[in-house]
Each structure stands twice: as C-alpha cells, then as structure tokens.
C-alpha positions as CSV (number, residue, x, y, z in Angstrom):
1,M,48.7,7.9,58.2
2,S,49.1,8.2,54.5
3,E,46.3,9.6,52.4
4,S,46.0,6.4,50.4
5,K,45.0,4.4,53.5
6,K,42.8,7.0,55.2
7,G,39.4,5.6,56.0
8,F,40.4,1.9,55.7
9,Y,40.4,-0.5,58.6
10,I,43.1,-3.1,57.8
11,D,42.6,-5.4,60.9
12,I,38.8,-5.9,60.7
13,K,37.4,-9.2,59.6
14,L,34.4,-8.5,57.3
15,A,33.1,-12.0,56.8
16,Q,33.7,-15.6,57.6
17,V,32.5,-18.7,55.6
18,Y,31.2,-21.8,57.2
19,I,30.9,-24.8,54.9
20,L,29.8,-28.2,56.0
21,M,31.6,-31.2,54.5
22,Q,29.2,-33.2,52.3
23,M,29.2,-36.9,51.3
24,Y,28.5,-37.5,47.6
25,G,25.3,-39.5,47.5
26,E,21.9,-39.5,45.8
27,T,21.3,-37.0,43.0
28,F,18.3,-35.6,41.3
29,E,17.4,-36.6,37.7
30,I,18.9,-33.9,35.5
31,R,15.6,-32.1,34.6
32,T,14.6,-32.1,38.2
33,A,18.0,-30.7,39.2
34,L,17.7,-27.9,36.7
35,R,14.2,-27.0,38.0
36,N,15.3,-27.2,41.6
37,G,18.6,-25.3,41.1
38,T,20.7,-28.1,42.6
39,L,21.8,-31.6,41.8
40,F,21.7,-32.7,45.4
41,P,18.5,-33.4,47.3
42,E,20.2,-32.4,50.6
43,L,20.7,-28.8,49.3
44,Y,17.2,-28.3,48.0
45,R,15.4,-25.8,50.2
46,P,12.3,-24.5,48.5
47,F,10.8,-21.2,49.7
48,P,7.0,-21.2,50.0
49,P,5.3,-19.0,47.4
50,Q,4.2,-15.6,48.7
51,T,1.7,-13.2,47.4
52,F,2.1,-9.5,48.1
53,Q,-0.7,-7.1,48.5
54,E,-0.4,-3.4,47.9
C-alpha cells in the first residue's frame, strides 16, 4: 500500500441520504416562513423550549 493511501478505507460507505418526495402545496405567509425557517408547513417541526439548570 502506498503511503498516500495509508489509513484510508476506500470501500466504506460513510453516509446515505433519504429524501421523501414532496408535493408543492400550501405555503406560509412570507413573514411566518422567515420566523419558522421554512416556507412549507409540512416541514415545520418546532422544538419545545427548554431551560437548563446548573
């Protein structure tokens, strides 16, 4: 094995993407979309606010 390839695994899959096909449908109003981070209601997944205690 050459020095330039030492430590590299060529045949290993590091990641795979899974993307669902989406239909273009209803959209948020532009200000709401900017606040929510997405134009599409189907993609909006808010996280509940959390408080951290020391």
